N, C-alpha and C positions, 0 to 999 in steps of 0.2 A: 531674499536678502545682501541687496550692494553697498560699497562704501563710499558711491558717493553723496551720501545724505549723512555722511562722518562729519561733524566737525571740528573733532580733535587734529590736526598734519601725521600722515603715517608714514610709515615707512623707517630710516633708524632714528630718525629725530624721534618719530615715535613710540623709537623702542626704547629709547633712551630716559622718555618720559615716563613708560611699564617697569620697566627699574625702577626708579623709584618710589612707583606708585605700591609695586612688591613691597619695598624698604618697611614702610608708612602702614601695610590691613595686612601684610601674608602675618604673621600673628595670628589680627581675626578669621584668616579663612583656616590653616593650620588646627586652631581651636576650633573650629566646624568642624573638619572635617575628621576632625579626632571624635567629637558627639557624634552622627552622625553615624560612622563609622565605614570605612572602610576595609571588606576582607581581603584579608593574603590570598593570591591570587585572579582579581578582579579586575577583568576589563571594563577600563575608565574614557568616556572622552568628555574633553573639555573644549567646550566651543566656544570660539572667535576667542581662541590662546593667546594671540600678540606673543608676546616673546619666549614662550613659553616656560613660566617663571612656577604656576599652577600643577601643568599637564606633569615639572618635577616632582612637585606633592604627592601629585597622583598616583606616580611612578615609583618613587618611597615606602608612599601606605599599602601599596597592591602588590610590591616584594618581587622577587625574582622570578614566582610564577606569574604572576601576571601583566601586566600592562598598562600605559594609556599613551593613546591616541588625538595628538589635537590642532584641531581640524581651523583654519582663520580666510581668509578672500585676501591679506596683505601680502605678493609675493614675496618681499620685499625681508620681514619681518618673521617671514616662516623660513627665509633661506639662514638670518640671525641665526632661528633657534633649533637649526638642522645643527649648521658649524655649532652652537655651544653646549649642542648630547653630547655630541662627538669629542669637543676638548675636555666635557668631567666626565668622559664615557660612561655615560648613561646609557643600556643596551635596552634596556624595556619601555624607549619611548621614540612615537615615527611622529612625522608631520607630514600634512598634506592642504590643500586647497580645493577646498571645499563646500560650497551651500549650505546647509544641514538641510534647508527646508526641499530642495529639492531630492536632495541623496537618499540614497536607495543600497545601506549595508550589508555587507553581504554575512554578516553576523549583528545580533544585539547584542548590550554594552550589559554590566553590570550598574556599572557608576555613569550619569554623567552633569557635567559642572558648569558652569557660564558665570563672570565674574563682569558687572558692570555693561551690560551688552543690548541687553530688551531697552533700558532705557535710550538708548540711541534708535531705537527701530519705531513703525509702524507704524507693522501691527504686529508686540510680541508674542500675544496666544497663537499665530500661524507659528510661533518656531517654537512653541511649551507643543502642542500639540506636535509637531515635528517630532521633538524631540523623543516625547511619548511614545513614535512610533520603531525610537531605535532604544527602546530597553528595554527587556528582557520583567515577565515579572518578577515581580520582586524586590526588580531595582529601585534606583531611589536618584534620582533630578536633585543637585545643589543646584542654588543660586541666590549670588549678592548682587546687591541694587542700591541707586543710590535716592536718596531724597533732597537733594540739591537745596531748597530751604533752609535745611538745620546749621546750616555757618553761622560762625558767633567770634565777634571777639571781644575783647577787654582789653583794653579800653576801647572807644566802639575805633572801628574803620570806614566810615567813608569809600575808600579805595578795594575795600574788599565785597562790602555793599555790593560796588558796581560791577565788582567781576563778577559774582552769584549775579550779578541784573545780566547785562552780558551773553552766558552765559545761556544762563537760562533760555533768555531770546532767543539766541541761536540755534537749541534745542527743539523748541515748539516752531522756529520758523519753518524746520527739517518734516515736521509731520510728531517724533516722536517726544517724550517725556521725561525732565528734568528728575520728577520727584517720585516715579517707578516706583518707586522700594516698601512702599507700605500696599502696592496693588498689585505685590509675591504673592501673598499665601491665595488672592485670588484668584490670580493669573492659574498659580498651580490647578486649585480645583478644580475650575472652569474645563485645564487640559487633559481630565480623568487622572491628574492625582488623591491619591487616598492616603493619611498620614500621617498629615501636615503639619508641622513645625516650624518655629519661627521664633527667631534672637533679634536686640536693636542691637548697635555697634556707634562708636563713635572717636575718630582721633584727634586730639587736641593737641597741642604744645606750648612748650615758651620758647624752645630755638629749632630749627634745623626741622625732619619729619614734614610734616602736615604744613608748615609754615612755606616749608620750601615748594610742595607739592603745586599750590597755590598757585606761587606766583610764574612757577613749571607753564601751569597749564594756560594757565591767562596765556602768556606768550602763545602756548600753542593754539589758542585758536582763535589767536588773530586779523588771522586772515577772509576767516568766517566774519568773525565780529566785525569788518571794513564791508568785504563782501553782504547784508546785512544791511551798510546804514545805519548801526546800531552810534557811532559816533564818531569822531574826525582822531585820525593818526594821532594830532598833537592833544585831542585826551586821551587816546589808547595809552600813548607815551606815559606822559602824567600819571595816568594810573598803575603801570607799571609800575614807575618809580615808586613812586607815595606805598606799593602795596607791598616790593622790595623792599623796603625805608623801615614800615613797618616788622613785617619776617624778620628783619634780621635784627630788630633791636630787644636783647633778648629782657626785657619785664614784659614787653606783652606778650598776648596769646593768644592766636588762633587753631578755634575749632573746626575740621572740616564736614561733609553731608552729613548726615543721621547715613547710617547700612543698612539693610534689611537683609537679615540671612534667613533664608527660607529652602522649607525643603519638603517632597511627597518622593510617594512612591506608587510603582503603576501596579494598582490589582495581585495578587497569585491568583 
């Protein structure tokens, strides 16, 4: 599971986008963790943790007797996550660079979590199967991922439709699935999980929030879109300007991707 197929820019720029993403989707994730339940004292694993926003949510849920380990392949984001944890004084989190498909941890976890990760993988089933090996019997894997087709605007916004097309085609060109969300329950079932649950959530706004995130994400995939020959530099600039103007108009509405939240347990 490498970074070479990742369509969105990483590093420090990517960290700032993830910070905005967490502002938009964080409340949904917090509600999901509360519904599934993170027992005090749990050992938690945040897969593809990025800057560690959800790692901290898991650590707080697990309490002082629990811990949360965030793993990722982006060294810059991991270092930023470590610094932020130190600034916050959070003692029960740790961040390491690790490929969970090939990794064999010394101990198993009670909870594993992944958000917006499987959509970027050419073989998401392999990751799900690997995660199952890392969870002790009775433990749970919680996953959130997108159905990018879910975007809509009122009134209609051609620039938003072009953005969805650019993003989807770039992800598909790398052998991944921008609309993987509805597949999550089946992937968990095929990976050996049981007691499968799921919910559907979606963010929409008249100002800020998902509107700003769409603009930032289009900027972040510009290199991939141009490399894939999906548009010209001028057309991309025009789309960015149109989308930005639409997003900054408080009378317009943008809804982001549908997000499927799913979870399953390792048989006890």
